[in-house]
C-alpha positions as CSV (number, residue, x, y, z in Angstrom):
1,M,7.4,-1.1,10.1
2,E,10.4,0.9,9.0
3,P,10.3,2.7,5.6
4,A,13.4,0.6,4.6
5,D,11.4,-2.6,5.2
6,I,8.4,-1.3,3.3
7,A,10.6,-0.4,0.3
8,R,12.3,-3.7,0.4
9,I,9.1,-5.7,0.5
10,K,7.6,-3.6,-2.4
11,A,10.6,-4.1,-4.5
12,T,11.1,-7.8,-4.1
13,H,7.5,-9.0,-4.0
14,K,6.0,-8.9,-7.5
15,P,3.2,-10.7,-9.2
16,R,4.1,-14.0,-10.9
17,P,1.8,-16.0,-13.1
18,W,1.6,-19.8,-12.4
19,W,-0.6,-22.6,-13.8
20,R,-3.4,-24.0,-11.6
21,S,-5.6,-26.8,-13.0
22,C,-5.6,-25.6,-16.7
23,R,-5.8,-21.8,-15.9
24,V,-3.3,-19.2,-15.1
25,T,-3.5,-17.4,-11.8
26,T,-1.3,-14.7,-10.3
27,G,0.9,-15.6,-7.3
28,C,3.9,-13.8,-5.7
29,T,7.6,-14.1,-6.3
30,C,8.0,-15.1,-2.6
31,G,6.1,-18.4,-3.4
32,A,2.6,-17.4,-2.2
33,K,-0.2,-18.7,-4.3
34,R,-2.1,-15.5,-4.4
35,W,-1.3,-11.8,-5.1
36,P,-1.0,-9.6,-3.1
37,C,0.7,-11.8,-0.4
38,N,0.4,-11.1,3.3
39,A,3.9,-9.3,3.3
40,V,2.7,-6.8,0.7
41,L,-0.6,-6.2,2.4
42,A,1.2,-5.5,5.7
43,A,3.6,-3.1,3.9
44,R,0.8,-1.2,2.2
45,D,-1.1,-1.0,5.5
46,A,2.0,0.4,7.3
47,E,2.7,2.9,4.6
48,S,-0.9,4.2,4.6
49,R,-0.8,4.5,8.5
50,A,2.3,6.4,8.3
51,N,0.9,8.8,5.6
52,Q,-2.5,9.3,7.5
53,P,-1.6,12.4,9.5
54,N,-0.4,14.1,6.3
55,V,-3.5,13.2,4.5
56,E,-5.7,14.5,7.3
57,A,-3.9,17.9,7.4
58,Q,-4.3,18.2,3.6
59,V,-8.0,17.5,3.8
60,R,-8.6,19.9,6.7
61,M,-6.7,22.7,4.7
62,I,-8.8,22.1,1.7
63,V,-12.1,22.1,3.6
64,N,-11.0,25.3,5.4
65,R,-10.2,27.0,2.2
66,Q,-13.5,25.9,0.7
67,Y,-15.6,27.4,3.4
68,G,-13.5,30.7,3.6
69,R,-11.6,29.7,6.8
70,Y,-7.9,29.8,7.0
71,P,-5.8,27.2,8.7
72,L,-4.8,28.1,12.2
């Protein structure tokens, strides 16, 4: 998923309260009856996959510094 698609989904899909048999639940502005909807979950998943190499590199650097080794 492209970064522009992720940003568009995160900007347009927001939580929305709606009544369901005498109680308020949270849905999505796209019309889904639950929050987060499938589009938001897919965008979050794609975003975390895109950031995974950066996070792994940061963790590797922190561990190396903690144990007195320097990054190669």
